[in-house]
C-alpha positions in Angstrom: 2.3 -12.9 -9.4 -1.4 -13.2 -9.2 -3.7 -10.4 -10.2 -5.4 -10.9 -6.8 -3.3 -8.0 -5.4 -6.4 -6.0 -6.4 -7.9 -7.4 -3.2 -5.3 -5.5 -1.1 -5.9 -2.1 -2.6 -7.5 -0.2 0.3 -11.0 1.3 -0.5 -9.5 4.6 0.4 -7.3 4.4 -2.7 -10.5 4.4 -5.0 -11.4 7.7 -3.9 -10.3 11.1 -5.4 -6.7 12.0 -5.3 -7.3 15.6 -4.7 -10.1 16.8 -2.4 -11.4 20.4 -3.1 -11.8 22.6 -0.1 -15.4 23.7 0.7 -16.1 27.4 0.8 -16.7 27.4 4.5 -14.3 24.8 5.8 -14.2 26.4 9.3 -17.8 25.0 10.0 -16.9 21.6 11.3 -19.1 18.7 10.1 -21.6 20.8 8.2 -20.0 20.8 4.8 -20.1 17.6 2.6 -16.6 16.5 1.8 -16.9 13.5 -0.5 -13.7 11.9 0.7 -14.8 12.1 4.3 -18.5 11.1 3.6 -17.5 8.0 1.5 -14.8 7.0 4.0 -17.4 7.1 6.9 -20.1 5.3 4.9 -17.8 2.4 3.8 -16.2 2.1 7.2 -19.6 2.0 8.9 -20.7 -0.8 6.6 -17.5 -2.8 7.1 -17.5 -2.5 10.9 -21.2 -2.8 11.3 -21.4 -6.1 9.4 -18.2 -7.3 11.2 -19.7 -6.7 14.7 -22.9 -8.5 13.8 -20.8 -11.5 12.9 -18.9 -11.0 16.2 -22.0 -11.2 18.2 -23.0 -14.5 16.5 -19.6 -15.8 17.4 -19.9 -14.7 21.0 -23.2 -16.5 21.4 -21.8 -19.7 19.7 -18.5 -19.8 21.7 -20.0 -19.0 25.1 -23.2 -20.9 24.7 -25.1 -17.9 25.9 -28.8 -17.8 25.9 -30.3 -16.5 22.6 -32.1 -13.7 24.5 -28.8 -12.0 25.2 -28.2 -11.4 21.5 -30.2 -8.3 21.3 -28.3 -6.7 24.2 -25.1 -7.7 22.5 -26.3 -6.4 19.2 -27.0 -3.1 20.9 -23.6 -2.9 22.4 -22.0 -3.7 19.1 -24.1 -1.0 17.4 -23.0 1.5 20.0 -19.4 0.5 19.6 -19.5 1.1 15.9 -21.3 4.4 16.5 -18.5 5.3 19.0 -15.8 4.4 16.4 -17.3 6.3 13.6 -18.1 9.4 15.8 -14.4 9.5 16.7 -13.3 8.7 13.2 -15.4 11.7 12.0 -13.7 14.0 14.4 -10.3 12.7 13.4 -11.0 12.9 9.7 -12.2 16.5 10.1 -9.4 17.4 12.3 -6.9 16.1 9.8 -8.7 17.5 6.8 -9.1 21.0 8.2 -5.3 21.2 9.1 -4.3 20.0 5.7 -6.8 22.1 3.6 -5.3 25.4 4.7 -3.4 25.4 1.5 -6.5 25.0 -0.6 -6.2 21.3 -1.6 -5.7 18.0 0.2 -3.8 15.2 -1.4 -5.6 11.9 -0.7 -2.5 9.9 0.2 -1.1 12.4 2.5 -4.4 12.9 4.1 -4.9 9.2 4.8 -1.3 8.7 6.1 -1.8 11.6 8.5 -5.2 10.4 9.7 -4.3 6.7 10.3 -1.7 7.7 12.8 -4.4 9.2 15.1 -5.9 7.1 18.0 -9.3 7.6 16.4 -8.1 5.6 13.4 -6.5 2.8 15.3 -9.5 2.2 17.5 -11.7 -0.7 16.3 -15.3 -1.4 17.7 -14.2 -4.7 19.3 -11.8 -2.7 21.4 -14.2 0.1 22.1 -15.1 0.5 25.9 -18.8 0.4 24.9 -18.3 -3.2 23.7 -15.7 -4.4 26.2 -17.5 -3.1 29.3 -20.8 -4.4 28.0 -19.7 -8.0 27.8 -19.3 -8.5 31.7 -22.7 -6.8 32.1 -24.5 -9.1 29.7 -22.6 -12.3 30.1 -21.9 -14.5 33.1 -18.3 -14.6 34.5 -17.9 -18.2 33.0 -19.1 -16.9 29.6 -16.7 -13.9 29.7 -13.8 -16.3 30.6 -14.7 -18.5 27.5 -14.9 -15.5 25.2 -11.7 -14.0 26.6 -9.9 -17.2 25.9 -11.3 -17.4 22.3 -10.5 -13.7 21.7 -6.9 -14.3 22.7 -6.6 -17.3 20.3 -8.1 -15.3 17.5 -5.8 -12.3 17.9 -2.8 -14.7 18.1 -3.9 -16.3 14.8 -4.2 -13.0 13.1 -0.7 -12.1 14.2 0.7 -15.4 13.2 -1.0 -15.1 9.8 0.6 -11.7 9.2 4.0 -12.7 10.3 3.9 -16.1 8.3 3.1 -14.2 5.2 5.9 -11.8 5.8 8.3 -14.6 6.4 7.3 -16.4 3.2 7.6 -13.1 1.3 11.0 -12.4 2.8 12.3 -15.8 1.9 10.9 -15.7 -1.6 12.4 -12.2 -2.2 15.8 -13.2 -0.9 16.0 -16.4 -3.1 15.0 -14.4 -6.2 17.5 -11.6 -5.5 20.3 -14.2 -5.0 19.4 -16.0 -8.3 19.3 -12.7 -10.2 22.7 -11.5 -8.6 24.4 -14.8 -9.2 23.5 -14.5 -12.9 24.9 -11.0 -13.0 28.1 -12.3 -11.4 28.5 -14.9 -14.2 27.8 -12.1 -16.8 30.5 -9.8 -15.2 33.0 -12.7 -15.1 32.5 -13.4 -18.8 32.4 -9.8 -19.8 35.6 -8.7 -18.0 37.3 -12.0 -17.8 37.4 -11.6 -14.0 40.1 -13.6 -12.1 38.7 -16.7 -10.5 39.5 -15.3 -7.1 37.3 -12.1 -7.8 34.4 -14.2 -9.0 34.7 -16.4 -5.9 34.8 -13.3 -3.6 31.7 -11.9 -5.2 29.9 -15.2 -4.9 31.0 -15.7 -1.3 29.9 -12.2 -0.3 26.6 -12.2 -2.1 24.3 -13.9 0.4 25.6 -11.6 3.2 25.1 -8.5 1.1 21.6 -9.5 0.2 20.8 -10.4 3.8 21.9 -7.0 5.0 18.9 -5.5 3.1 16.4 -7.8 4.9 16.1 -5.5 7.8 14.2 -2.9 5.9 12.3 -5.5 3.8 8.6 -5.6 4.4 8.0 -2.5 6.5 5.6 -0.9 4.0 4.2 -4.3 3.2 3.2 -4.9 6.8 1.2 -1.7 6.8 -0.7 -2.8 3.8 -1.5 -6.2 5.4 -2.6 -4.6 8.6 -4.9 -2.3 6.7 -6.3 -5.3 4.9 -7.2 -7.0 8.2 -8.2 -3.6 9.7 -5.6 -3.7 12.5 -6.6 -7.2 13.6 -10.2 -6.5 13.9 -12.0 -9.6 15.1 -15.2 -9.0 13.3 -15.6 -9.8 9.6 -11.9 -10.4 8.9 -12.2 -14.2 8.7 -12.1 -14.4 4.9 -9.1 -12.1 4.9 -7.3 -14.1 7.4 -8.0 -17.3 5.4 -6.7 -15.6 2.3 -3.5 -14.7 4.1 -3.0 -18.2 5.5 -3.7 -19.8 2.2 -1.6 -17.5 0.1 -4.6 -16.5 -1.9 -3.8 -12.8 -1.9 -0.8 -11.0 -3.1 0.7 -7.8 -1.7 3.6 -7.6 -4.2 5.8 -9.4 -1.8 8.5 -10.2 -4.5 9.3 -6.6 -5.1 9.4 -4.7 -1.8 10.7 -1.2 -2.8 12.4 -0.5 0.5 14.1 -3.9 0.4 15.1 -3.4 -3.2 16.8 0.0 -2.5 18.7 -1.5 0.4 19.8 -4.6 -1.6 21.0 -2.4 -4.5 23.1 -0.5 -2.1 24.7 -3.5 -0.6 25.3 -5.0 -4.0 27.0 -1.9 -5.2 29.3 -1.9 -2.2 30.2 -5.5 -2.8 31.2 -4.7 -6.4 33.1 -1.6 -5.3 35.2 -3.8 -2.8 36.1 -6.5 -5.3 36.3 -4.8 -8.8 39.3 -2.7 -9.8 38.4 1.0 -10.2 38.1 1.1 -14.0 35.8 -2.0 -13.9 33.6 -0.6 -11.2 33.3 2.7 -13.1 32.4 0.8 -16.3 29.7 -1.2 -14.3 28.2 2.0 -12.9 28.1 3.7 -16.3 26.4 0.7 -17.9 23.8 0.5 -15.1 23.1 4.2 -15.5 22.6 3.8 -19.2 20.3 0.8 -18.6 18.2 2.8 -16.1 18.1 5.8 -18.4 16.9 3.7 -21.3 14.1 2.1 -19.2 12.9 5.5 -18.0 12.9 6.8 -21.6 10.9 3.8 -22.7 8.3 4.0 -19.9 8.0 7.8 -20.4 7.3 7.3 -24.2 4.8 4.6 -23.6 3.0 6.7 -21.0 2.8 9.8 -23.3 1.7 7.5 -26.1 -1.3 6.3 -23.9 -2.1 9.9 -22.8 -2.1 10.9 -26.4 -4.5 8.2 -27.3 -6.8 9.4 -24.4 -6.4 13.2 -24.8 -5.6 13.6 -28.5 -2.6 15.8 -27.9 -1.1 18.0 -30.6 2.6 17.4 -31.6 3.6 20.5 -29.7 1.7 19.3 -26.6 3.4 15.9 -26.8 6.8 17.5 -27.1 6.2 19.7 -24.1 4.7 16.9 -22.0 7.5 14.4 -22.6 10.0 15.9 -20.2 7.4 16.4 -17.5 6.3 12.8 -17.7 9.9 11.7 -17.8 10.7 13.5 -14.6 7.6 11.9 -12.9 8.7 8.4 -14.1 12.2 8.9 -12.9 11.2 10.0 -9.5 8.7 7.0 -9.1 10.8 4.4 -10.8 10.9 2.0 -7.9 7.1 2.2 -7.7 6.7 1.5 -11.4 9.2 -1.4 -11.2 7.2 -2.9 -8.3 4.0 -2.5 -10.4 5.4 -3.9 -13.7 7.1 -6.9 -11.8 3.5 -8.1 -10.9 2.9 -9.1 -14.5 0.4 -6.4 -15.5 0.7 -6.3 -19.3 -1.7 -3.5 -20.2 0.5 -0.4 -21.0 -2.6 1.8 -20.5 -2.1 1.4 -16.8 1.1 3.3 -17.0 -1.1 6.5 -17.2 -1.3 6.1 -13.4 2.0 8.2 -13.4 -0.1 11.4 -13.9 -0.8 11.1 -10.1 2.8 12.1 -9.7 2.6 15.2 -11.8 1.3 18.5 -10.2 -1.7 19.9 -12.0 0.1 23.3 -12.3 2.7 21.7 -14.6 0.2 20.8 -17.2 -2.7 23.3 -16.7 -1.2 25.8 -19.3 -0.2 23.0 -21.6 -3.5 21.4 -22.3 -6.9 22.8 -22.9 -10.0 22.5 -20.7 -11.5 19.4 -22.3 -8.1 17.7 -22.1 -7.7 18.7 -18.5 -11.0 17.0 -17.8 -9.7 13.8 -19.4 -6.5 14.2 -17.5 -8.4 14.4 -14.2 -10.4 11.4 -15.2 -7.2 9.4 -15.8 -5.8 10.6 -12.5 -8.9 9.4 -10.5 -9.2 6.2 -12.4 -5.6 5.0 -11.7 -5.0 6.6 -8.3 -5.7 3.3 -6.6 -2.8 1.6 -8.6 -0.5 4.5 -7.8 -1.2 4.6 -4.2 -0.8 0.8 -3.8 2.9 1.1 -4.0 3.4 4.1 -1.5 
């Protein structure tokens, strides 16, 4: 897998994981909430630049007179302002509701906000833009642009679906290859009858295929965020990256698909192995999983020790806390490690899965400052696999 998956990490993931509540949160829009302010600033830049590009495209495609550009730019600017005003309302509405408990988790905040109509609206779909076009352009020019707009939106949808199809096929083939190797191992290990081995092989493709229904659901959300819900302005480079396979969303290790595939594989084995052999297989798999969790936990604590200079007692008390977080986020870590990131320091992203209350009495103030720094630095990696 390429490291270019960095490109798909939403800019929202780079912000703080926990947003402190201002003293007077009830005064809407007057307090400066860093998460909201940075979100609005970056969104304004993205959509503003994109709409300027879109205006250039409208002039080029329709052959409109150059003097119409200023009017189109004004409509584009108004559409962006409309989008951001509604976004600000939606952001504050979501934040105020979630801040009642004193803190707001970044990921939960964003997941709640992006379901709102204010988040879905893009400037090229704003009434201030769509209603301005027929006022500024001639009917013939509007018809030309409408045709072009339809083609562009279809292209975006095709790029998304083609990417998902390639990813699904790639994932299926790799899972089949891995499970066939496991069938060979089981046959040698337990001297399975040829009929049993054949039954496993014959049923394997169907078992893996059963998991494809859930494959890519979370992945599609990431891709649509990447192209800003099919925004026509400023998304050309992202569409080209999708079409050319130049960006990577971790398609070979979709966590939802993996969970489903493990379930269907387990059921296939249960059907064709005798009870003692199936119980032995389950016990071995559990030991393998436990060993992996233990290894990942020890590496994570070792990296935290290097960063925070923990005492032996702190290390001992921290290990079960980290182990619990690793176990609960194992599918996320597996997805992360599958993408060939070799630096073990990045395992410290797991602190994002540990409530501050569990460590606040364990480490001192200076160490807690380092803990928060680590949490912020790696929150993007952690949130990538939600």
